[in-house]
C-alpha positions in Angstrom: 99.2 116.3 53.0 99.4 118.1 49.8 97.6 121.0 49.2 96.2 122.2 45.9 95.6 125.5 44.6 94.0 125.7 40.9 93.8 129.0 38.6 93.7 129.9 35.0 90.1 129.8 34.8 87.9 132.5 33.1 85.3 133.6 29.9 86.3 132.5 26.7 84.8 132.6 23.0 84.7 129.3 21.6 87.7 128.4 19.6 90.4 130.2 21.8 92.7 128.6 24.5 93.2 128.6 28.3 96.1 127.3 30.5 94.9 126.1 33.8 97.6 126.0 36.6 97.6 123.8 39.7 100.2 124.8 42.3 101.3 121.9 44.6 102.6 122.2 48.2 103.2 119.7 51.1 104.5 116.3 50.2 107.1 115.5 47.1 105.3 116.8 44.3 107.2 114.8 41.8 106.2 111.3 43.4 102.2 111.8 42.6 100.3 111.0 39.8 98.2 114.2 38.9 94.8 114.6 37.5 92.4 116.9 35.4 88.3 116.5 36.2 85.4 118.9 35.6 81.8 119.4 37.0 79.0 121.2 35.7 75.6 121.6 37.9 73.7 118.8 38.8 76.1 116.4 37.4 79.0 114.3 38.3 82.3 114.8 38.6 84.3 113.9 35.1 87.4 112.6 34.1 89.6 115.1 31.9 93.0 114.1 32.0 95.9 112.1 34.0 99.7 111.4 34.0 102.0 110.1 36.1 105.0 111.9 38.0 107.3 111.9 34.7 104.6 111.7 32.5 105.2 108.6 30.5 102.3 107.5 31.0 99.1 110.2 30.0 95.2 109.8 29.9 92.8 111.6 28.2 89.0 111.6 28.1 87.6 110.9 24.3 85.9 114.5 24.5 89.5 116.6 24.9 91.8 114.2 23.0 93.6 116.1 20.5 92.6 119.9 22.4 93.8 119.7 25.4 97.3 119.0 27.1 98.4 117.9 30.6 102.1 118.8 31.7 103.9 119.7 34.9 106.9 121.3 35.8 108.7 119.6 38.9 110.7 123.0 39.5 107.7 124.7 40.1 105.5 122.3 41.8 102.9 123.1 39.2 100.9 121.1 37.0 99.0 122.1 33.5 96.2 122.0 31.8 96.4 123.6 27.9 92.9 124.0 26.3 92.9 124.7 22.9 90.0 124.7 20.4 87.4 125.0 23.5 83.7 124.7 23.2 80.6 125.3 24.6 80.4 122.0 26.1 83.9 122.7 28.2 82.3 125.3 30.5 82.6 123.8 33.6 84.4 123.9 37.0 87.8 122.2 36.7 89.4 120.6 39.7 93.2 119.1 39.8 93.7 116.0 42.0 97.1 113.9 43.1 97.4 110.4 43.5 99.9 108.0 45.4 98.5 105.0 42.7 98.8 105.1 39.0 97.2 107.6 37.3 93.5 106.6 36.6 89.8 108.3 35.7 88.3 107.4 38.6 87.8 110.1 41.4 88.5 107.7 44.2 91.5 106.9 43.2 92.5 110.7 44.2 94.1 111.7 48.0 93.8 115.0 47.4 91.7 117.9 45.6 92.0 121.5 44.7 89.0 124.1 45.1 88.2 124.1 41.3 88.5 127.0 38.7 85.7 128.2 36.8 85.9 128.0 32.7 83.2 129.4 30.8 83.1 129.1 26.9 80.8 131.2 25.1 79.7 130.7 21.5 
């Protein structure tokens, strides 16, 4: 079993930066692929970024490419999502997820999910 806890969300202005953290506990964290997704009311949860355990494979959604960076610290069992040049359309609840398979933009590929953290970007 893997438990994921996100933190770092908040209210920021457009153009600001924010770093989300995802602390993992349970099984060996380094053996999992990790992903970040986001969701706004009335919409499906959408893919943001994903990486494999050693960060040799990284994927980003086109909407965040060049602005967001996914990374991890195995020693701290923590994944990060650095978000720069934030836009109003980045406003959402952000979720981290862990997968025992290859990194993927597909929700069903992930075995464990955090509870989410709210990011609100004002103009």
